[in-house]
N, C-alpha and C positions, 0 to 999 in steps of 0.2 A: 591363582592363589599360590602362595608359597609355602613350601614345607618348612615348619617350625620345629617340630619334635617327633621323633620316631621312638617306638618301643619295640624290642624282639623279645619273647618269652618261648621258652621250650615247654610242651606240655607231654604228659604220658596218662594213658587210659588203659586200665585192665579190661580185658574182653572175656566175658562170662556168658554164654559158652564161647569157646574158640571159635574163631572166623575162617572160614575157608578161603585160601588164596591160590586159585587153580587147584592143584593136587596136593597142597600143603596147608598146613594150619598155624594161626598166629595166637597168640594169647595176650597180646598188648600192642597198642597202637601209639606212636610218638610222632610228634610233628612241631611245626613252629606257628606262633601268632604274630603277625606283623601288623603294628598299628602306627598310623601315621596322623598327624595334626596340621592341617593347612591353616593358614591366617591370611586375611585381606582387610586392611583397616581395622575395623571392630567386628568382622566377622570371622568366625572360626568353623572349621568341618573336621569331623573325626571319622576315619574308615578303618577297617581292618580286614585282613584275609588270613586263610589258614595256608601254610607251605607245608606238605607233608608227602615226600616221597616214599613210594610203596617198595620199601627194601629193608635190610636188617636180617634177623634171624628168625626162622619158625619155631615151634614148640620142641623140635628135635635138635635144634642147634645148628640147623643147616641154613645155608644162605637162601634168601627168597630168590627164586629165579623167574624170568619172564616178564618183570615188570620195570620199576625204575632201576636205570643203570647207575645213579647217583645216590650216594649216601645222605643221611640226614646230617651228619658232621660235616660233609663236604658242602652241603647248602648252607649251614650255619657259618661255616669259615668264610664262604664268599660274601655272605651279608654283612658279615662284621667288617669286611673291607669296603662293600659298596655304600653301605647306609650312611656313614658319616659324610660321604661326598654329596648326598642328596640334600642336606641341611642348606636352605637358602635357595634351592632351585625351584622352578615350576613344577608342578605336579606331572607334565608332559615327559619330565625326565625319566619317570619310571617305565613309560612305554618304550623309549629309547633304549634303555639298559635291558628291558625284557627282549628286544630283538637281537641283541648282542649275546645272549645267553640262551640261544636256541638248543645248545648242546646240553643243557640242565634244565629240562622241560619243566620240572615242579617250580623252579624258580622263575622261569618265563612266563608260565601261566600265572602264577601268584602275583607277580609285578603288574603284568598287563591287566589281570582282572581288578587289581586294586586301582589301576589308573582309570579303568572304565567306571568303577564306582564313585571314583571322586569327581570326574568329569562328566559323566553321562548317567544322571538317575536312571534307574529300571522303568520301563514304560509301565504305566498303570495297570496294563492287562496282566502283568506277570503276577501281580499280588491278587488279581480278582479270580484267575483261573483256578479251579479245583485242583487240589494237590493229590492228583491220581498217581500211582506208580505201581509196578509191577512187584508182586510177593516172591520172595525167596523160599522155596521148599527143598529140603534135602532128603533123598532117599534113606531109609532105614534098613539095618541089617536083618532085621526080621519082620516083615510088613504085616505078617498074619497074626502077629501077637495081639490081643484085645487091646493092651495098653496103648500100643503103637497105632492102632486103627483108632481108638478114642482121641489120642493127641492130634492125629492128622484131621479127624473130623472137626474138632474143635478149631485148629487153624483155619480150616477152609469155611466153616459156618461164619467165622468172624469177618470174613471179607465183606468189604462194602459193595455198594452199587457201582462205584467207580472203579474198582479192581477188576479189570477185564483179563489180565494176564498174571500168570504166575511162571517163575523161572526154576527150573529143576535141574539140578547138576546130574549129569549122566556119565557113563563110562568110569564110575567110581567103585561099584561093587557088582555083584554077579549080575549078569544081564537078565536073567529070569526074573530076579527080585526087583530090579528097576522096572521092568515092564509091569509086573504085578502092581508095584507102586503107583505107576502111572494110571493104570485102569482103576485103581482105588480112587485116586483124585478124581478122574472123571465120572465115576460112578457118584459122588458126592456133588461135584461141580461139573455136569455135563456141557455147560455153555461156556466154560473157562478156555481161554488159548493157552496152549503151552509154548513157552520159549525154553527150549533145552539146550543146555551148555555142556558140551563134551569135552573143552579145553584139549582138543587135538588128541583125544583119548582112544579113538577107533582107528584100525585100518579100514581100507576101503570095503572089503568083504563084511567087517564087524559092524559098520555103519549101516551097511544094506540090510543085513539079517536084523538088526536092533529095529530100524524104521519100519521095516516092512511088517512088524508084528503091531504096529501102532496105527489108530486111525488117522489119515492123512489131514482131514479136514480140521482135526483138532490142533495141529501143529502150525504155530506162527512162523518159526524158523528152528534151526539147529545152529548153534553157535560153534564155531570152528570145529567141524565135526571130524576130520581126518588128520592123522598124523602127518601125512604128506599133503600140505594145502592145495596142491595141483589136483588131487583127487576129489576135492569138493565139487567140480564141475561133473565128474563121471558118476559122483552120487546123485546129483540133480538129474543127469540124463535118465539113470536107471529108475527113479522113484518119483520125480518131478517135485521134491521137496526143497523149498528155498533155504539157503543158509546165510548166516551172519558171520563178518569178522569182527575179531576182538584182538588177540594177541597180534596178529599179522599187522596191525596198525602201529604196533609198539617198535617196529623195526625202523631205524631212521632213514632206510633207503625206500620206505614205502611210498608209493605215489598212487592215488586213487585212478583206477581204471574199470569201467563196467565189465563185469564177467556174467557168464550164463549162470542163472540160478542165485546170484548174489542179490538180495533183497535189502539188507540191513547192514549198517556199521554199528557197531556198540562202541561209544566214543568215551574214553577216560580222560577227561581235560588235563588232570594232573600228570598224566603220563606222555601227553602229546604237545603240551608247551603253549606257545604265544596265543592269546586269544584271536587275533586277527587271522594267523594261519589256521585256527579251528573253525572260524567263520567261513574262510574259502572252502575248507574240505567239505563242511556241510553243504555249502551252495551248490558245489560241484558234483556231489553225490545226489542231491535233491534234484538237480536238472536232469540226472540221468535216471530217474525214478528209483533211486535207493534210499530207504529210510535211514536215518540217523537217530539213535537212542543215547541220550546223555546217561553215563553210569557213574558210580562212584569208584574210587580207589580205596575203599574202606574208611575215608576220612571222618573227623569227628562232626557233631552236630554243627558245627559254625560253618564248615564247608558244604555240607549236605544242604543247607538252606541257600546258600549262593548257588549251588548245583540246581536246585529246584528253579530258581529264578532263571538261571541261564536256560535250563530246558524249556521253561514257559515262554522263553524270548525267542530262542534260536529254533526250537523244535516244538513249536506249540500243538502240533496235530499228533505227536507220537509220546507215548507213556514212557517215561524215564525208568531206569533202574536203579533206584536209590534205597531200597528197603534194606539197609546194613545197620541199621542203630539198634537193633534188639539186643546185641551183646554188650552194648555199651552200658554196661550196669553201674558203673561210678561216674560221677560227675567230672567235668574237666577241671584240672587242678594245675597250678603253675608249681614248678619245683623251686629249688633254692635260690637265693639271691645270685649265686654265681653263675647261674643259668639264664640269667635276665640283663639285657643290654639296653641302654637308653642313650639317645643322641638327641641334643637339643642346642640351640644357639646361646643359650644362657648356660654358664658354667654350674649353674645350680640345678642338679637333676631332679629335683622334687617334681618338676612339671612333666618331666618324662616318666617319672615313676607312677604319677597319678594319672597318666594318660590312658593307661590300659584299663583303669576302672571307669574313666568316664566313656571310653569306647564300649566297655562292658554293659553300661547302663544303656547306650544307644542301641547296642545289638539286642539285649534284652527287649526294647520296645518293637524293633523291626520283626525280631523273629517269633515274639508272641502273637504279632499279627499274621504271620506266615504260617506258624505251627506252634499252639498253645503248648504242647508237651516240650517242644524244645525251649519255649521261652519260660517255662516253669522249671526245667532243668537248670538253666542259667541263673533263674532267681535263687534257686536252692544253693548252686554254686558261690554267688556273692555272698551269702549269709554264713556258709560253711568254712569257706576257705579265702579270705580277704586277698586281694591281689597286692603284692607287694611293688 
């Protein structure tokens, strides 16, 4: 099928409450929605993806560090050059371009995922599998207060039977308070498994002291525990608690090698790039007995839905980490006309301008099947803020 029209929109979503990005917080998420229309004879097909590098400024106006190296403006500028060249080409051109832009991971992943969606429908099992995911809990500064205890109990008792894991950020507040918080969690949900995320916040001795105070059998893993990644192996030797890598994978020079104590890779596709390279990494890790957890980079509901399908396809036996939508209190909306670009074979851009609306209707149907709440969000969007 031939690419006939392309739409590119920028979006912005306010986050309430603010979302944690490692040891920083953000109050807004921005990204791009790329929509493509293919045609062959009388058959037409429309698909779209989100391209949203995790970069920009935090709530204190400091640059976000440790995630995407590229900015949203850089990706948008690159797309403005690339997209007109795609008109009239076969959809496989998306994959070829994605391979050329491995140095811009969010762009490479978005284009390669779009190519996959256009050329290879998701296996039926991706939709049939229950949408389990880990839940994110954050330690509180006063875990002994009655109000905080009531809030924690409400969060935990609302978990479903499919929720086997919770993720807790650690190395954030006083060690004593974090340990107290974890024991309160286990008192309410004694069968839950903990995925602890330290974001390299501990020295080796601090990590040993912290983990030694917790029940070993309750810990699934601790993510990036040590400031010096080489100390992770020493931590495992000391306590026998497995660890996961996350930030380490964002280093362009990273190459997977089995390590003592390494049991999990936390994979954020937006940060890692081309889908084929992602598949190779997952296969290599799994062959070495290392699990792979598909995780979000705080994308909007559009990308989260794709990541759920990707997780059900590539890592069907592992629970993904996609519980980041609670802060998206506002619907997805498109900004002013000058932040919208259309490309089509016809000089009349009405087809291009209407393309996003057609894609929205297609996405609503698919996402309602996948997740009724996300589908309802998109339905509200269409009635509240018409796409230009």
